[in-house]
Structure formats: C-alpha cells, structure tokens
C-alpha positions as CSV (number, residue, x, y, z in Angstrom):
1,M,-8.9,-21.9,20.2
2,P,-5.1,-21.4,20.0
3,K,-4.2,-17.8,20.4
4,S,-1.9,-18.2,17.3
5,H,-5.1,-17.7,15.2
6,F,-6.1,-14.4,16.9
7,P,-3.9,-12.0,14.8
8,E,-5.5,-13.1,11.4
9,I,-9.0,-12.9,12.9
10,R,-8.3,-9.5,14.4
11,E,-7.4,-8.3,10.8
12,L,-11.0,-8.5,9.9
13,D,-12.7,-5.1,9.8
14,L,-15.4,-6.6,12.1
15,F,-12.9,-7.1,14.9
16,K,-10.1,-4.7,14.3
17,G,-11.3,-1.8,16.5
18,M,-12.7,-3.6,19.5
19,K,-11.1,-3.7,22.9
20,E,-8.7,-6.5,23.6
21,D,-10.6,-7.8,26.6
22,H,-13.8,-7.8,24.7
23,F,-12.1,-9.7,21.9
24,L,-11.1,-12.3,24.4
25,V,-14.7,-12.6,25.6
26,L,-15.7,-13.0,22.0
27,M,-13.2,-15.9,21.4
28,R,-14.3,-17.7,24.7
29,G,-15.6,-21.1,23.6
30,S,-14.6,-20.5,20.0
31,Y,-12.7,-23.2,18.1
32,V,-11.1,-23.8,14.8
33,Q,-12.0,-26.8,12.7
34,N,-10.8,-28.3,9.4
35,F,-13.5,-29.5,7.0
36,P,-13.1,-31.6,3.9
37,P,-14.9,-30.6,0.6
38,Q,-18.7,-30.9,0.3
39,I,-19.5,-30.9,4.0
40,E,-22.7,-29.1,5.0
41,L,-21.8,-26.6,7.8
42,I,-25.2,-25.2,8.5
43,S,-28.8,-25.8,7.2
44,E,-31.4,-23.2,6.5
45,G,-34.0,-23.1,9.2
46,D,-31.6,-24.3,12.0
47,P,-30.9,-22.0,15.0
48,S,-27.9,-19.7,14.4
49,D,-25.6,-21.1,17.1
50,F,-22.3,-19.9,15.6
51,L,-20.8,-17.1,13.6
52,H,-18.5,-18.7,11.1
53,I,-15.1,-17.2,9.9
54,V,-13.5,-18.7,6.9
55,L,-9.7,-18.7,7.3
56,S,-8.9,-20.9,4.3
57,G,-10.7,-22.6,1.5
58,S,-14.2,-21.5,0.3
59,V,-17.8,-22.0,1.3
60,D,-21.0,-22.0,-0.9
61,L,-24.0,-20.4,0.6
62,F,-27.1,-21.9,-1.0
63,S,-30.8,-22.3,-0.6
64,G,-33.5,-24.9,-1.6
65,W,-37.2,-25.1,-2.1
66,R,-39.4,-27.9,-3.4
67,G,-36.6,-29.9,-4.9
68,R,-34.9,-26.8,-6.4
69,E,-31.6,-25.4,-5.3
70,T,-29.8,-22.1,-6.0
71,S,-26.3,-20.8,-5.1
72,M,-26.5,-17.5,-3.3
73,A,-22.9,-16.5,-2.7
74,T,-19.3,-17.8,-2.3
75,V,-17.4,-17.0,0.9
76,T,-13.6,-16.8,0.7
77,P,-10.9,-16.0,3.3
78,I,-10.9,-14.1,5.5
79,S,-14.6,-13.3,6.0
80,T,-17.7,-14.2,8.0
81,F,-21.1,-15.8,7.5
82,I,-24.0,-15.5,8.5
83,L,-23.8,-12.3,10.6
84,A,-27.5,-11.2,10.4
85,A,-28.8,-14.4,11.8
86,T,-26.3,-14.3,14.7
87,I,-27.2,-10.8,15.7
88,K,-31.0,-11.3,15.4
89,N,-30.8,-14.7,17.1
90,A,-32.9,-16.0,14.2
91,P,-32.8,-19.2,12.1
92,Y,-30.4,-19.4,9.2
93,L,-32.0,-18.3,5.9
94,M,-29.3,-20.2,3.9
95,S,-27.4,-23.4,4.1
96,A,-23.6,-23.5,3.7
97,R,-21.2,-26.2,2.5
98,T,-17.5,-26.3,1.9
99,L,-16.3,-26.2,-1.8
100,E,-12.8,-27.4,-0.9
101,K,-10.8,-28.3,2.2
102,S,-11.5,-25.3,4.5
103,R,-10.4,-24.1,7.9
104,I,-13.2,-22.3,9.8
105,V,-13.5,-20.6,13.1
106,L,-16.8,-21.1,14.9
107,V,-17.7,-18.3,17.4
108,P,-20.7,-18.8,19.7
109,S,-23.4,-16.5,18.7
110,E,-24.2,-15.6,22.3
111,N,-20.7,-14.3,22.7
112,V,-21.2,-12.0,19.6
113,R,-24.4,-10.6,21.0
114,E,-22.9,-10.1,24.5
115,V,-19.9,-8.1,23.2
116,F,-22.2,-6.2,20.7
117,E,-24.0,-4.8,23.8
118,I,-20.8,-3.5,25.5
119,D,-18.3,-2.6,22.8
120,P,-19.4,0.5,20.7
121,L,-16.7,0.1,18.1
122,F,-17.6,-3.6,17.6
123,A,-21.3,-2.6,17.3
124,K,-20.4,0.0,14.7
125,A,-18.4,-2.5,12.7
126,I,-21.3,-4.9,12.8
127,V,-23.8,-2.2,11.6
128,T,-21.3,-1.3,8.8
129,E,-21.0,-5.0,7.7
130,L,-24.7,-5.5,7.8
131,A,-25.2,-2.4,5.7
132,R,-22.6,-3.7,3.2
133,C,-24.4,-7.0,3.0
134,Y,-27.8,-5.3,2.5
135,R,-26.5,-3.2,-0.4
136,S,-25.0,-6.3,-1.9
137,V,-28.4,-8.0,-1.8
138,I,-30.1,-4.9,-3.4
139,K,-27.5,-5.0,-6.3
140,S,-28.0,-8.7,-6.8
141,T,-31.8,-8.2,-6.9
142,K,-31.5,-5.4,-9.4
143,N,-29.2,-7.6,-11.5
144,L,-31.7,-10.4,-11.6
145,K,-34.8,-8.3,-12.1
146,L,-33.6,-5.7,-14.6
147,R,-31.3,-7.7,-16.9
148,T,-31.7,-10.5,-19.3
149,S,-29.8,-13.7,-18.6
150,L,-27.4,-12.8,-21.4
151,E,-26.8,-9.4,-19.9
152,R,-26.2,-10.9,-16.5
153,L,-23.6,-13.3,-17.9
154,A,-21.9,-10.5,-19.8
155,N,-21.6,-8.3,-16.8
156,Y,-20.4,-11.2,-14.6
157,L,-17.6,-11.8,-17.1
158,L,-16.6,-8.1,-17.0
159,R,-16.5,-8.2,-13.2
160,Q,-14.3,-11.3,-13.3
161,Q,-12.0,-9.6,-15.8
162,I,-11.5,-6.7,-13.4
163,R,-10.6,-9.2,-10.6
164,A,-8.1,-10.7,-13.0
165,D,-6.4,-7.3,-13.4
166,N,-8.2,-6.6,-16.7
167,A,-6.5,-9.5,-18.5
168,T,-8.0,-10.4,-21.8
169,E,-7.8,-14.0,-20.8
170,F,-8.8,-15.5,-17.4
171,D,-10.3,-18.6,-15.8
172,L,-13.7,-18.9,-14.3
173,L,-13.3,-19.4,-10.6
174,I,-16.5,-21.5,-10.1
175,E,-17.8,-24.5,-12.0
176,K,-20.4,-23.7,-14.7
177,R,-23.2,-25.5,-13.0
178,R,-22.8,-23.2,-9.9
179,L,-22.4,-20.2,-12.1
180,A,-25.7,-20.9,-13.9
181,S,-27.4,-21.2,-10.5
182,F,-25.8,-18.0,-9.2
183,L,-27.0,-16.1,-12.4
184,G,-30.5,-17.5,-12.2
185,M,-30.1,-19.8,-15.2
186,T,-30.2,-23.4,-16.1
187,P,-26.9,-25.1,-17.2
188,E,-28.4,-25.4,-20.7
189,N,-29.3,-21.7,-20.9
190,L,-25.8,-20.8,-19.7
191,S,-24.2,-22.9,-22.5
192,R,-26.4,-21.1,-25.0
193,A,-25.6,-17.8,-23.5
194,F,-21.9,-18.4,-23.8
195,K,-22.4,-19.2,-27.5
196,S,-24.5,-16.0,-28.0
197,L,-21.7,-13.9,-26.5
198,R,-19.3,-15.0,-29.3
199,A,-20.9,-12.2,-31.3
200,Y,-19.5,-9.8,-28.8
201,G,-16.0,-11.2,-28.8
202,V,-16.2,-13.7,-26.0
203,I,-14.5,-17.1,-26.5
204,V,-14.9,-19.8,-23.9
205,D,-12.9,-23.0,-23.8
206,G,-13.7,-25.1,-20.8
207,T,-13.1,-22.7,-17.9
208,R,-10.9,-20.4,-19.9
209,V,-12.5,-17.1,-21.1
210,Q,-11.0,-14.8,-23.7
211,I,-12.5,-11.4,-24.4
212,S,-11.3,-10.4,-27.9
213,D,-13.4,-7.3,-28.3
214,Q,-13.6,-5.4,-25.0
215,S,-15.5,-2.3,-26.3
216,D,-18.2,-4.4,-28.1
217,L,-18.8,-6.5,-25.0
218,E,-19.1,-3.4,-22.8
219,R,-21.5,-1.7,-25.3
220,F,-23.8,-4.8,-25.0
221,A,-23.4,-5.3,-21.2
222,K,-23.7,-1.6,-20.2
223,P,-22.1,-2.2,-16.8
224,C,-23.5,0.0,-14.1
225,P,-21.6,0.9,-10.8
226,L,-24.9,0.9,-8.9
227,I,-25.3,-2.8,-9.7
228,D,-21.8,-4.1,-10.5
229,D,-19.4,-2.2,-8.2
230,H,-19.5,-3.9,-4.8
231,S,-17.1,-1.3,-3.3
232,I,-19.8,1.4,-3.1
C-alpha cells in the first residue's frame, strides 16, 4: 500500500497511539482498492481474513436469513469493520456491500492479531472500540424491543436532525427501503408511519423532511440518551 495513505489511517483512534514500527507491521501486506457501488465485500459465515477501513464512500452492513434481509448499519469514512471477527479469528456475522463508489483499505487480520499481542496502546484502543460497538448494539436492541415502530421512526428523525445542526428541514441520508429495514419495519409500514407523524409536525416530501413542531414531536418520541446518544 502506498505510504501516502498512512497519515489518514493513523488518524483513526484505533491506530493513533501505537508505535510507528508496529504500525508498519500492521500495514505489511495491506492494500487499497476502489470498489464500484453494490459490490459485496464480505459474506456472513466467511472467514475474517481482513479488517476493512473505509477511506471514502459508504458501506452497508447487512444480514439475511431464509430469504429475508435486514440492514444492520452504515459505515462511513474514516472507520473500520468488522473488528470483533478479526480479533476473535471467527467467521463474519454480517455481510457488507458498497453503497456508492468506495475506497477501502484491507488489512490482513493476522497482522492485526500479531500487533495486538505486542502493542499495549493498540490493544487498549481495540478494547475501547469493541466496548463502543457493544454499547451501540445494546442501544439498538433497546430501541427495537422497547419502542413501537412509530416511536423508532420519530427518534430516528430527531437524531438525524441533530446531525443536520438542528435544522428544521433536512434530507434523509439513506433510501427509504433501507431505512425501513434498519428500523425493523416493512416499506409499507414506514410509509404509513411517516403519514402518522404528520400529527406531530413531520412533513415528508421524497427524501426531504420538515419538522414544523419540534416540541410536539419530542413529547411523542421521548428521546432517551441511554438509547439515542451514541457518544456515551
């Protein structure tokens, strides 16, 4: 891999504190590849041969069972997937495909495990990242199990509004079919849910969302930091 890519990879919290010679060991045999949209990068059940780092574009993590498929998460730059499988040397529990043209670094999993054994700061960063991912899964599970589909959609819109600097109007960043899957709904239920949220000041036109009554929507959604705040 060209060393010109090293600085942006080093900016990741996962690699920021590790020794330079250990980082070079990690990058040994790594390479950067450009992928067009809708290319499957990994398949669930396959061996975890590489740790992936998304430098540009975006990647959908998804899973399927008996003809059904669900979207689990979207990975955007600069971040990694799927770290737990790499460390555990276990099969992937999810598949991954590009959503758009993407530039991705592939780091051999055996390199990651080798450096994990000898670099304490790298090991600490990995534990921290795995803890963050674990807490994210717990919050997602609570969201699915404790809220109705309408409450899940309302809180999703409030989270997206925060990411849009609290604007009263913003665009959905993923297509509605994928949003329905992510929220545990069918596309038809999502469409009905959007219509139901009109009573709380939500107006949707295509991918454009307008929140005309902030307080009313918040009273209905009852956002909770122990579910919705992914910074804690």
